[in-house]
MIDRENDREN-641822 format. One record per residue: x, y, z of N, C-alpha, C in turn; residue in one letter. Coordinates in steps of 0.2 Angstrom, whole numbers, padded with zeros to 4 digits, always signed. Layout:
N
XYZXYZXYZA...
This chain:
419
+0094-0783-0035+0096-0778-0030+0093-0771-0032M+0089-0768-0028+0086-0762-0031+0091-0756-0031S+0089-0751-0035+0093-0746-0036+0093-0741-0030E+0099-0739-0028+0099-0735-0022+0097-0728-0023K+0092-0725-0019+0090-0718-0020+0095-0713-0018K+0093-0707-0021+0098-0701-0020+0097-0699-0012T+0102-0699-0008+0101-0697-0001+0098-0690+0000P+0094-0689+0005+0091-0683+0006+0093-0680+0013S+0091-0674+0015+0093-0671+0021+0090-0674+0027L+0085-0679+0026+0082-0683+0031+0086-0689+0033T+0091-0690+0029+0096-0696+0030+0101-0693+0035D+0102-0696+0041+0107-0693+0046+0114-0693+0043P+0116-0698+0039+0123-0698+0036+0124-0693+0031K+0118-0692+0027+0119-0686+0022+0119-0679+0026Q+0115-0679+0031+0114-0672+0034+0121-0671+0038A+0124-0676+0041+0131-0675+0044+0136-0673+0039A+0136-0676+0033+0141-0675+0028+0140-0667+0026Q+0134-0665+0025+0132-0658+0023+0135-0653+0028L+0133-0655+0035+0135-0651+0040+0143-0650+0041L+0146-0656+0040+0154-0656+0040+0157-0651+0034N+0153-0652+0028+0156-0648+0023+0155-0640+0024S+0149-0639+0027+0148-0632+0028+0153-0629+0033L+0154-0633+0038+0159-0631+0043+0166-0630+0040F+0168-0634+0035+0174-0634+0032+0174-0627+0028E+0169-0626+0024+0168-0619+0020+0169-0613+0025I+0166-0614+0031+0167-0608+0035+0174-0607+0038T+0177-0613+0039+0184-0612+0041+0189-0609+0036E+0187-0611+0030+0191-0609+0024+0190-0601+0023I+0184-0599+0023+0183-0592+0022+0185-0588+0028M+0186-0591+0034+0189-0587+0040+0197-0587+0040N+0200-0590+0036+0207-0591+0036+0210-0585+0032T+0213-0580+0036+0215-0574+0033+0222-0575+0029S+0226-0581+0031+0232-0582+0027+0231-0584+0020R+0225-0586+0018+0224-0588+0011+0221-0582+0007L+0224-0582+0001+0221-0576-0003+0214-0577-0005S+0211-0572-0008+0204-0573-0010+0203-0578-0015Y+0207-0579-0020+0206-0584-0025+0208-0591-0023N+0213-0591-0018+0214-0598-0015+0208-0600-0011R+0205-0596-0007+0199-0598-0004+0194-0600-0008R+0193-0597-0014+0187-0599-0018+0189-0606-0021L+0195-0607-0023+0197-0614-0025+0196-0619-0020D+0197-0618-0014+0196-0623-0009+0189-0624-0007K+0185-0619-0008+0178-0619-0007+0174-0623-0012V+0177-0622-0018+0174-0625-0024+0175-0633-0024L+0181-0635-0021+0183-0642-0020+0178-0645-0015K+0177-0642-0010+0173-0644-0005+0166-0646-0008V+0163-0641-0011+0156-0642-0014+0156-0648-0019V+0161-0648-0024+0161-0653-0029+0162-0660-0025L+0166-0660-0020+0167-0667-0017+0161-0669-0014D+0157-0664-0011+0151-0666-0008+0146-0669-0013Y+0146-0666-0019+0141-0668-0024+0144-0674-0027L+0150-0675-0027+0153-0681-0030+0154-0680-0037G+0156-0674-0039+0157-0673-0046+0165-0671-0047V+0167-0672-0053+0174-0671-0055+0176-0664-0057E+0171-0661-0061+0172-0655-0064+0167-0649-0062Q+0170-0643-0061+0165-0638-0059+0169-0631-0059G+0165-0626-0059+0168-0619-0059+0164-0614-0055S+0167-0609-0053+0164-0604-0049+0165-0597-0052L+0160-0594-0054+0160-0588-0058+0157-0582-0054M+0160-0576-0055+0158-0570-0052+0156-0565-0057V+0150-0562-0055+0148-0557-0060+0151-0550-0059L+0155-0548-0064+0158-0541-0064+0156-0537-0069E+0151-0532-0067+0148-0528-0072+0143-0532-0077G+0145-0532-0083+0140-0535-0088+0143-0542-0090K+0148-0545-0086+0151-0551-0088+0152-0556-0082K+0152-0562-0084+0154-0567-0079+0161-0569-0080L+0165-0569-0074+0172-0571-0074+0173-0577-0070V+0177-0582-0073+0178-0588-0069+0184-0587-0064V+0182-0588-0058+0187-0586-0052+0190-0593-0050K+0187-0598-0050+0190-0605-0048+0187-0610-0052A+0191-0615-0054+0189-0620-0059+0193-0626-0058A+0190-0632-0059+0195-0638-0059+0199-0638-0065T+0197-0636-0070+0201-0635-0076+0205-0628-0076R+0211-0628-0073+0214-0621-0072+0214-0617-0078K+0214-0619-0084+0215-0615-0090+0208-0611-0090K+0203-0613-0087+0197-0609-0087+0197-0602-0083L+0201-0602-0078+0201-0597-0073+0203-0590-0077V+0199-0585-0076+0200-0579-0080+0195-0578-0086G+0193-0584-0088+0188-0584-0094+0182-0580-0093Y+0180-0576-0098+0174-0571-0097+0169-0573-0102E+0163-0572-0099+0157-0573-0103+0152-0567-0103Q+0151-0564-0108+0146-0558-0108+0139-0561-0106K+0135-0556-0103+0128-0558-0101+0124-0559-0107L+0126-0557-0113+0122-0557-0119+0124-0564-0123T+0129-0568-0120+0131-0574-0123+0126-0579-0122D+0125-0584-0127+0120-0590-0126+0124-0595-0123D+0124-0595-0116+0127-0601-0112+0123-0602-0106S+0124-0608-0103+0120-0610-0097+0121-0605-0091V+0128-0603-0090+0129-0599-0085+0126-0592-0086A+0126-0589-0092+0123-0583-0093+0115-0583-0092T+0112-0589-0094+0105-0589-0093+0104-0589-0085W+0108-0593-0081+0107-0593-0074+0107-0586-0071V+0113-0582-0073+0114-0576-0071+0108-0571-0073A+0106-0571-0079+0101-0567-0081+0094-0568-0078N+0092-0575-0076+0086-0577-0074+0086-0577-0066N+0092-0578-0063+0092-0579-0056+0089-0586-0054G+0089-0591-0058+0086-0597-0056+0091-0603-0058K+0091-0608-0054+0095-0614-0056+0093-0617-0062P+0098-0621-0065+0096-0624-0071+0100-0631-0071L+0095-0636-0073+0098-0643-0073+0097-0646-0080F+0102-0648-0083+0102-0651-0090+0103-0658-0089I+0098-0663-0090+0099-0670-0089+0104-0673-0095P+0103-0670-0101+0107-0673-0106+0110-0667-0111D+0116-0665-0110+0119-0659-0114+0119-0661-0121I+0119-0667-0123+0119-0669-0130+0113-0666-0134S+0107-0665-0130+0101-0663-0133+0100-0656-0132Q+0105-0652-0130+0104-0645-0129+0108-0641-0134D+0104-0637-0137+0107-0633-0143+0113-0629-0141A+0114-0627-0135+0120-0623-0133+0126-0627-0133R+0126-0634-0134+0132-0638-0134+0133-0641-0141F+0129-0639-0146+0129-0642-0152+0136-0641-0156A+0139-0635-0155+0145-0634-0158+0151-0636-0154C+0150-0639-0149+0156-0641-0144+0158-0648-0145R+0164-0649-0144+0167-0656-0144+0165-0659-0137S+0159-0662-0136+0157-0665-0129+0162-0670-0127R+0164-0674-0131+0169-0680-0129+0175-0677-0126A+0178-0672-0128+0184-0669-0125+0183-0666-0119A+0177-0663-0117+0176-0659-0111+0172-0662-0106A+0167-0666-0108+0162-0669-0103+0162-0677-0103Y+0162-0680-0097+0162-0687-0097+0155-0690-0096K+0150-0686-0093+0144-0688-0091+0139-0683-0095K+0132-0685-0095+0127-0681-0099+0125-0675-0095N+0124-0675-0089+0120-0670-0085+0125-0664-0083S+0122-0658-0082+0126-0652-0080+0121-0648-0075L+0124-0646-0070+0120-0642-0065+0123-0635-0064L+0119-0630-0064+0121-0623-0063+0116-0619-0059S+0119-0616-0053+0115-0612-0049+0117-0605-0048V+0113-0600-0046+0115-0593-0045+0117-0592-0038P+0122-0588-0037+0124-0586-0030+0121-0579-0029V+0116-0578-0025+0112-0572-0024+0113-0568-0018I+0114-0562-0018+0114-0557-0012+0110-0551-0013H+0105-0550-0008+0101-0545-0008+0097-0545-0015K+0094-0551-0016+0090-0552-0022+0094-0550-0029D+0100-0550-0029+0104-0549-0035+0109-0555-0036K+0110-0557-0042+0114-0562-0044+0121-0559-0043V+0126-0562-0040+0133-0560-0039+0138-0565-0042I+0135-0571-0043+0139-0576-0046+0136-0583-0048G+0139-0588-0051+0136-0594-0053+0141-0600-0051V+0138-0605-0049+0142-0611-0048+0140-0617-0053I+0144-0620-0056+0143-0625-0061+0146-0632-0059N+0142-0637-0060+0145-0644-0059+0143-0649-0064A+0148-0653-0066+0146-0659-0070+0151-0664-0069N+0150-0670-0073+0154-0676-0073+0154-0679-0066D+0148-0682-0064+0148-0685-0057+0152-0692-0057K+0155-0693-0052+0159-0699-0051+0154-0705-0050T+0157-0711-0052+0153-0717-0051+0149-0719-0057G+0144-0723-0055+0140-0726-0061+0134-0721-0062N+0133-0716-0058+0127-0712-0059+0129-0705-0061K+0124-0702-0064+0125-0695-0067+0122-0690-0062D+0123-0684-0063+0119-0679-0059+0112-0680-0059L+0108-0678-0053+0101-0678-0053+0099-0671-0052L+0092-0670-0053+0089-0664-0052+0089-0662-0045K+0089-0667-0040+0089-0666-0033+0095-0663-0031E+0101-0664-0034+0107-0661-0032+0107-0653-0032D+0102-0650-0035+0101-0643-0035+0100-0641-0028I+0096-0644-0024+0095-0642-0017+0102-0642-0013T+0106-0646-0014+0113-0646-0011+0117-0640-0013Y+0117-0640-0019+0121-0634-0022+0119-0627-0020L+0112-0627-0019+0109-0620-0017+0111-0619-0009L+0112-0624-0005+0114-0624+0001+0121-0621+0001Y+0126-0623-0003+0132-0621-0003+0133-0614-0006F+0129-0612-0011+0129-0606-0014+0128-0600-0008S+0124-0601-0003+0123-0596+0002+0129-0595+0006S+0133-0601+0007+0139-0600+0011+0144-0597+0007F+0145-0599+0001+0150-0595-0003+0148-0588-0004I+0142-0586-0003+0140-0579-0003+0144-0575+0002L+0146-0578+0008+0149-0575+0013+0156-0573+0011W+0159-0577+0007+0166-0576+0004+0166-0569+0000S+0161-0569-0004+0160-0563-0009+0159-0557-0005F+0155-0557+0000+0153-0551+0004+0160-0549+0008I+0163-0554+0011+0169-0553+0015+0174-0549+0010Q+0175-0551+0004+0180-0548-0001+0178-0541-0002K+0171-0540-0003+0169-0533-0005+0170-0529+0001Q+0168-0531+0007+0170-0527+0013+0177-0525+0014L+0181-0531+0013+0188-0530+0013+0191-0524+0008Q+0189-0525+0002+0191-0520-0003+0188-0513-0001N+0182-0513+0002+0180-0506+0004+0183-0503+0009K+0185-0507+0014+0189-0505+0020+0196-0503+0018I+0199-0507+0014+0206-0505+0011+0206-0499+0008T+0201-0498+0003+0200-0491+0000+0199-0485+0004K+0195-0486+0009+0193-0481+0014+0200-0479+0018Q+0203-0485+0020+0209-0484+0024+0215-0480+0020R+0215-0482+0014+0220-0478+0009+0218-0471+0008N+0212-0470+0007+0209-0463+0007+0211-0459+0013T+0210-0462+0019+0211-0458+0025+0218-0457+0026L+0223-0462+0024+0230-0461+0025+0232-0455+0020K+0229-0455+0014+0231-0449+0009+0229-0443+0012Q+0223-0442+0015+0220-0436+0017+0224-0434+0023R+0226-0439+0028+0230-0437+0034+0236-0434+0032N+0239-0437+0026+0246-0435+0024+0245-0428+0021K+0240-0426+0018+0239-0420+0015+0238-0415+0021E+0234-0417+0026+0232-0412+0031+0239-0411+0035L+0243-0416+0036+0249-0415+0040+0254-0410+0036R+0254-0411+0029+0258-0406+0025+0255-0399+0026H+0248-0398+0025+0245-0392+0026+0246-0389+0033Q+0246-0393+0038+0247-0390+0045+0254-0388+0046E+0259-0392+0042+0266-0390+0043+0267-0383+0039K+0264-0382+0033+0265-0376+0030+0261-0370+0033M+0256-0372+0037+0252-0367+0040+0257-0364+0046R+0260-0369+0050+0264-0367+0055+0270-0363+0053S+0273-0365+0047+0278-0362+0045+0276-0355+0043H+0271-0354+0039+0268-0347+0037+0267-0343+0043L+0264-0346+0048+0262-0342+0055+0269-0339+0058T+0274-0343+0058+0280-0341+0061+0283-0336+0057R+0283-0336+0051+0286-0331+0046+0282-0325+0047M+0275-0325+0047+0271-0319+0048+0272-0316+0054L+0272-0319+0060+0273-0316+0066+0280-0313+0066V+0285-0316+0064+0292-0314+0064+0292-0307+0060H+0289-0307+0054+0289-0301+0050+0285-0295+0052D+0280-0297+0057+0275-0292+0059+0278-0288+0066L+0281-0292+0070+0283-0290+0076+0287-0283+0076K+0292-0283+0072+0297-0278+0072+0294-0271+0070A+0290-0271+0064+0287-0265+0061+0282-0263+0066P+0278-0267+0069+0272-0265+0073+0275-0262+0079L+0280-0265+0082+0283-0262+0088+0286-0255+0087S+0289-0254+0081+0291-0247+0079+0286-0242+0078E+0280-0244+0075+0275-0240+0074+0271-0238+0080V+0270-0243+0085+0267-0241+0091+0272-0236+0095V+0278-0237+0095+0283-0233+0099+0282-0226+0096A+0282-0225+0089+0282-0218+0086+0276-0215+0087N+0270-0219+0087+0264-0216+0089+0263-0213+0096L+0266-0217+0100+0266-0215+0107+0270-0209+0108D+0275-0208+0105+0279-0202+0105+0275-0196+0102I+0272-0197+0097+0268-0192+0094+0262-0189+0098L+0259-0194+0102+0254-0192+0106+0255-0187+0111S+0261-0185+0113+0263-0180+0117+0263-0173+0114Y+0264-0173+0107+0264-0167+0104+0258-0165+0099S+0254-0169+0098+0248-0168+0094+0242-0167+0098I+0238-0161+0096+0232-0159+0100+0227-0157+0095E+0221-0156+0097+0216-0153+0093+0213-0159+0088G+0211-0156+0082+0208-0161+0077+0213-0166+0075E+0219-0165+0075+0224-0170+0073+0224-0176+0077Q+0222-0175+0084+0222-0180+0089+0218-0186+0087K+0212-0185+0083+0208-0190+0081+0211-0195+0076E+0215-0192+0072+0219-0196+0067+0224-0201+0070F+0227-0198+0075+0232-0201+0079+0229-0207+0083L+0223-0206+0086+0220-0211+0090+0217-0217+0085E+0215-0215+0079+0213-0220+0074+0219-0224+0072S+0225-0221+0072+0231-0225+0070+0233-0230+0076A+0232-0227+0082+0234-0231+0088+0229-0237+0088Q+0223-0236+0087+0218-0241+0087+0219-0246+0082M+0221-0244+0076+0223-0249+0071+0229-0254+0073A+0234-0250+0076+0240-0254+0078+0238-0259+0084C+0234-0256+0088+0231-0261+0094+0228-0267+0091D+0224-0266+0086+0220-0272+0083+0225-0277+0080R+0230-0274+0076+0235-0278+0073+0239-0282+0078S+0241-0279+0084+0245-0282+0089+0241-0288+0092V+0234-0286+0093+0230-0291+0096+0229-0297+0091R+0229-0296+0085+0228-0302+0080+0234-0306+0080M+0240-0303+0080+0247-0307+0080+0247-0311+0087V+0245-0308+0093+0246-0311+0099+0241-0317+0099S+0235-0316+0097+0230-0321+0096+0232-0327+0092N+0235-0325+0086+0238-0330+0082+0243-0335+0085L+0248-0331+0088+0253-0335+0091+0251-0339+0097V+0246-0337+0101+0244-0340+0107+0239-0346+0105S+0235-0345+0100+0231-0351+0097+0235-0357+0095V+0240-0355+0091+0245-0360+0089+0249-0364+0094D+0251-0360+0099+0254-0363+0105+0250-0368+0109K+0244-0365+0110+0239-0369+0114+0237-0376+0110I+0236-0375+0104+0234-0381+0099+0240-0386+0099T+0246-0384+0099+0252-0388+0099+0254-0390+0106D+0250-0388+0111+0252-0390+0118+0259-0387+0120G+0261-0381+0117+0267-0378+0119+0266-0372+0124K+0260-0370+0125+0259-0364+0130+0259-0366+0137L+0264-0364+0141+0265-0366+0148+0262-0360+0152Q+0257-0362+0156+0254-0357+0160+0258-0355+0166L+0258-0348+0168+0262-0345+0173+0257-0343+0179L+0255-0348+0184+0250-0346+0188+0253-0341+0194Y+0248-0337+0196+0249-0332+0201+0242-0330+0204E+0243-0329+0211+0236-0327+0214+0234-0320+0212E+0228-0319+0211+0225-0313+0208+0218-0311+0212T+0217-0305+0214+0211-0302+0216+0207-0301+0210Y+0200-0303+0210+0196-0302+0205+0194-0295+0204T+0194-0290+0209+0193-0283+0208+0198-0280+0204S+0205-0281+0206+0210-0278+0203+0210-0281+0195D+0209-0287+0195+0209-0290+0188+0204-0287+0183F+0198-0286+0186+0193-0283+0181+0194-0276+0180L+0197-0272+0185+0199-0265+0184+0204-0264+0179G+0209-0269+0178+0214-0268+0173+0211-0270+0166E+0207-0275+0166+0204-0276+0159+0200-0270+0157A+0196-0267+0161+0192-0261+0159+0197-0255+0157V+0202-0254+0161+0206-0249+0159+0210-0250+0153S+0211-0256+0151+0215-0257+0144+0211-0255+0138N+0204-0256+0139+0200-0254+0133+0195-0248+0134V+0197-0244+0139+0193-0238+0141+0194-0233+0135K+0200-0232+0132+0201-0228+0127+0196-0230+0121G+0196-0236+0119+0192-0238+0113+0185-0237+0115L+0183-0238+0121+0176-0237+0123+0174-0229+0122A+0178-0225+0124+0177-0218+0123+0176-0216+0116L+0180-0219+0111+0180-0218+0104+0173-0220+0101I+0171-0226+0104+0164-0228+0102+0158-0225+0105K+0159-0221+0110+0154-0218+0114+0150-0223+0118G+0153-0228+0121+0150-0233+0125+0153-0233+0132V+0148-0234+0137+0150-0234+0144+0151-0241+0146D+0157-0242+0150+0158-0249+0152+0157-0248+0160I+0153-0253+0162+0151-0253+0169+0154-0259+0172I+0158-0258+0178+0161-0264+0181+0157-0266+0188K+0156-0272+0188+0152-0275+0194+0157-0279+0198Q+0159-0277+0204+0164-0282+0208+0160-0286+0212D+0163-0292+0214+0160-0296+0218+0164-0297+0225C+0161-0295+0230+0165-0295+0236+0166-0302+0239E+0162-0307+0237+0162-0314+0239+0167-0318+0235E+0169-0315+0229+0174-0319+0225+0181-0320+0229C+0183-0326+0229+0190-0326+0233+0196-0325+0228P+0202-0325+0231+0208-0324+0226+0208-0330+0222M+0210-0329+0216+0211-0334+0211+0218-0336+0209L+0219-0342+0208+0226-0344+0205+0226-0345+0198K+0228-0341+0194+0228-0342+0186+0234-0338+0183L+0234-0339+0176+0239-0336+0172+0236-0329+0171D+0238-0324+0175+0235-0317+0174+0235-0314+0167R+0241-0315+0164+0241-0312+0157+0236-0315+0152T+0236-0322+0152+0231-0325+0148+0224-0324+0149I+0222-0324+0155+0215-0323+0157+0213-0315+0156I+0218-0311+0157+0217-0304+0156+0215-0303+0149L+0219-0306+0144+0218-0306+0137+0211-0308+0135R+0209-0314+0139+0202-0316+0138+0197-0311+0139V+0197-0308+0145+0192-0302+0146+0193-0297+0141L+0199-0295+0139+0199-0289+0135+0196-0291+0128Q+0197-0297+0126+0195-0300+0119+0187-0300+0119N+0184-0302+0125+0177-0302+0126+0174-0294+0126L+0178-0290+0129+0176-0283+0129+0176-0280+0122L+0182-0281+0119+0183-0278+0112+0178-0281+0107I+0176-0288+0108+0171-0291+0104+0164-0287+0105N+0162-0286+0111+0156-0282+0112+0156-0275+0110S+0162-0272+0110+0163-0265+0108+0162-0265+0100L+0164-0270+0097+0164-0271+0090+0157-0270+0087S+0152-0273+0091+0145-0274+0088+0140-0270+0092Y+0143-0265+0096+0138-0261+0101+0138-0254+0098T+0132-0251+0098+0131-0244+0095+0133-0239+0100E+0134-0233+0098+0135-0227+0103+0129-0226+0108P+0131-0223+0114+0126-0222+0119+0123-0228+0122D+0126-0233+0122+0124-0239+0125+0129-0241+0130T+0128-0247+0134+0133-0248+0139+0135-0256+0139K+0141-0257+0141+0143-0264+0142+0144-0265+0150I+0142-0271+0152+0143-0272+0159+0148-0278+0160T+0153-0278+0164+0158-0283+0165+0158-0284+0172V+0159-0290+0174+0159-0292+0182+0160-0299+0183G+0160-0301+0189+0161-0308+0191+0156-0310+0197C+0155-0316+0198+0151-0318+0204+0153-0326+0205K+0150-0328+0211+0151-0335+0212+0146-0339+0208M+0149-0344+0204+0144-0348+0200+0142-0354+0205A+0146-0356+0209+0144-0361+0215+0150-0361+0220D+0151-0365+0224+0156-0365+0229+0163-0366+0226E+0163-0369+0221+0170-0371+0218+0172-0367+0212K+0167-0363+0209+0169-0359+0203+0167-0352+0203Q+0171-0348+0199+0169-0341+0199+0167-0339+0191V+0162-0335+0191+0160-0334+0184+0161-0327+0182E+0165-0326+0176+0166-0319+0174+0161-0318+0168F+0159-0312+0167+0154-0311+0162+0155-0304+0159F+0153-0303+0152+0153-0297+0148+0146-0297+0145V+0142-0292+0147+0135-0291+0144+0135-0285+0140Q+0132-0285+0134+0131-0279+0130+0124-0278+0128D+0123-0272+0124+0116-0271+0122+0116-0270+0114E+0120-0275+0111+0121-0275+0104+0115-0278+0101G+0116-0280+0094+0110-0283+0090+0109-0290+0092P+0113-0294+0096+0112-0301+0098+0115-0305+0092G+0115-0311+0094+0118-0316+0089+0112-0321+0086I+0112-0322+0080+0107-0327+0077+0108-0334+0080P+0103-0338+0081+0103-0344+0084+0108-0349+0080P+0108-0349+0073+0112-0353+0069+0120-0352+0070E+0121-0346+0073+0129-0344+0073+0131-0345+0080Q+0127-0346+0085+0129-0347+0092+0133-0354+0093R+0132-0359+0089+0135-0365+0090+0143-0365+0087E+0144-0360+0082+0150-0360+0079+0154-0353+0081T+0151-0349+0086+0154-0343+0087+0162-0343+0090I+0163-0349+0093+0170-0350+0096+0175-0353+0091F+0172-0355+0085+0176-0359+0081+0182-0354+0078D+0187-0357+0075+0193-0353+0073+0190-0349+0066K+0192-0343+0066+0191-0338+0061+0183-0337+0060Y+0179-0339+0065+0172-0337+0064+0171-0330+0065A+0166-0327+0061+0164-0320+0062+0157-0319+0062R+0154-0314+0066+0147-0314+0066+0144-0310+0061L+0148-0306+0057+0146-0302+0052+0151-0300+0047S+0150-0297+0041+0155-0294+0037+0156-0287+0038S+0153-0284+0044+0154-0277+0045+0162-0276+0046K+0164-0270+0043+0171-0268+0043+0172-0263+0048Q+0171-0266+0055+0172-0261+0060+0180-0261+0062D+0182-0256+0064+0190-0255+0065+0192-0260+0071A+0187-0262+0075+0189-0266+0081+0189-0274+0079L+0185-0275+0074+0184-0282+0072+0190-0285+0069V+0192-0291+0071+0198-0294+0069+0196-0300+0064G+0201-0305+0064+0200-0310+0059+0196-0316+0061A+0193-0315+0067+0189-0321+0070+0193-0326+0075G+0199-0323+0077+0203-0327+0081+0202-0326+0089L+0199-0320+0090+0198-0318+0097+0194-0323+0101G+0188-0324+0099+0184-0329+0103+0187-0336+0103L+0190-0338+0098+0193-0345+0098+0198-0345+0103H+0202-0340+0103+0208-0340+0108+0205-0340+0115F+0199-0336+0117+0196-0336+0123+0194-0343+0125C+0191-0347+0121+0189-0354+0122+0195-0358+0124K+0200-0358+0120+0206-0362+0121+0209-0360+0128L+0210-0354+0129+0213-0351+0135+0209-0353+0142A+0202-0353+0141+0198-0355+0147+0198-0362+0148V+0198-0366+0143+0198-0373+0144+0205-0376+0146E+0210-0372+0144+0217-0373+0147+0217-0373+0154L+0213-0368+0157+0212-0367+0164+0207-0372+0168H+0205-0377+0164+0200-0382+0166+0193-0378+0167N+0192-0373+0163+0185-0369+0164+0181-0371+0158G+0176-0367+0157+0171-0367+0151+0169-0360+0150S+0167-0359+0143+0164-0353+0141+0158-0354+0137I+0154-0349+0137+0147-0350+0133+0145-0343+0132C+0139-0342+0128+0136-0336+0126+0129-0337+0126V+0125-0332+0129+0118-0332+0129+0116-0325+0125E+0111-0326+0121+0110-0320+0117+0102-0321+0114S+0099-0315+0113+0093-0315+0109+0093-0309+0104A+0091-0311+0098+0092-0306+0093+0088-0299+0095E+0092-0294+0094+0089-0287+0096+0090-0286+0104G+0092-0291+0108+0092-0290+0115+0099-0291+0118G+0104-0290+0114+0111-0290+0117+0113-0297+0118G+0120-0298+0120+0123-0304+0121+0127-0304+0128S+0127-0310+0131+0131-0311+0137+0136-0316+0136R+0142-0315+0136+0147-0320+0136+0150-0321+0143F+0151-0327+0145+0153-0329+0152+0157-0335+0152S+0162-0335+0156+0166-0341+0157+0167-0342+0165F+0168-0348+0166+0169-0350+0173+0176-0353+0174V+0179-0352+0180+0185-0354+0182+0185-0358+0189L+0189-0363+0190+0189-0366+0196+0192-0362+0201P+0190-0362+0207+0193-0359+0213+0199-0363+0216V+0205-0360+0217+0210-0363+0219+0214-0367+0214G
C-alpha cells in the first residue's frame, strides 16, 4: 500500500476542513463574552487541531521581546524571549519568515535541551504573524499526531491561519485604543464640568458683589451731575462713562450665562422699528458726543411691527453701536437703520467708518471674550458684547454677521423674523 500524500487545498475534503476552521476562528474572535486571552487559547486549539499536532504556542511581540499568550503547556503562558535570544521564535520574529525544522535533534538551538521531556516528534514549525509589513507575533507547532511528523507543506496552512489570527490582534489594539480614548474623554469631561461649575459660582459671586456698589456709584454720579458745571463736568462724564461700561459688562455676563444655560426667558412685545431705533441711538448719544462721532438714523417705513423681547434686542443694538464707537475716530459717522431683508425678515444694521476688521478675525469676532485689538479705549469691554449679540439674536431665531474691509469700515447686521 502506497504512502498517503499530504492533502493540499485542491483536495475538496481538505479545503472544506480549512474553510470550517477559518469560520470557527472568525466566530471565536467575534465573541465579546470571551476575554482576549481566552479567545487566543481557542484560536490556537483550532489551528493545532487542523494541523493535527499536540503541542503549540502563540506569542505576541511586545517591544523587544516575545511573550507567550496562549500555549498547550499552560506553564509556558507569560514566558518571555528577548529578540536577542538564540531561539526559533526569535529568528522568525527578526526575519519575518517561516521556519521549518525537520529534525530538532540536529539543530544547535536544541542541543542543551532535554528533547525527550518536551518533544515527542522530530519536526517543528514556526511562522510569523504579520500586520502592515511588521511582525506582531509568532505561531509555533510541534508533535504531530499519528504515524507522521510535520511536513514543510504544513507551513502553507499555518500561514493561512496566521492571517486570521491577525484580526484578533488588531481588534485588541483597537479596543485598547478606544477604551483609552473613552477614559481620557471621561476625565476631560469631568474636569470641564468642574470648571464650568466653578465658573458659574464665580460669576454669581462677581455679579452679586458688583451690583450694589455700582448702583450706589451710578446714583451718586447722577446727583452730582445737577451741581457740577464747567471743566469739572468732563471728569464727571468720564466717571459716568466708566460706570456705564461696568454695568454693561455685568449685564452681558449675566445674560450670556443665562442664555447658555437655557434659563433666559424672552418677554415678547410688539414694537415699532422707528421707536426702537430712536431709543437705541438716544441711549448712546452722550458717548457719541464725547467721541466726536455723528450717529445717523435711517428709518424704514416699510418695516412692519415686530414681536420681540424689546429689552434684549435693544441691548443688541446698543452693543453694536458702542462697539463701533470704540473703534471709530472723531469727525466720522456711524449709520444705524433697518430694512426688509425679504418678505419674512427685517434686517438691522450698524455701519461705521472705522479701520475695518482683518480677515482672520472675522470668523471669531462673535466668540466669547474675543477682542479686535489691545487698544485700551474707555468703551471697550472684555469681549462679551458681540458674543451676547450673537446669542440673543439666535435666541430670536435670527442670525448675525459682519462685513468689513481693512481701512473701509465695518457693517454689522442681524435679521429677525417678522411675526
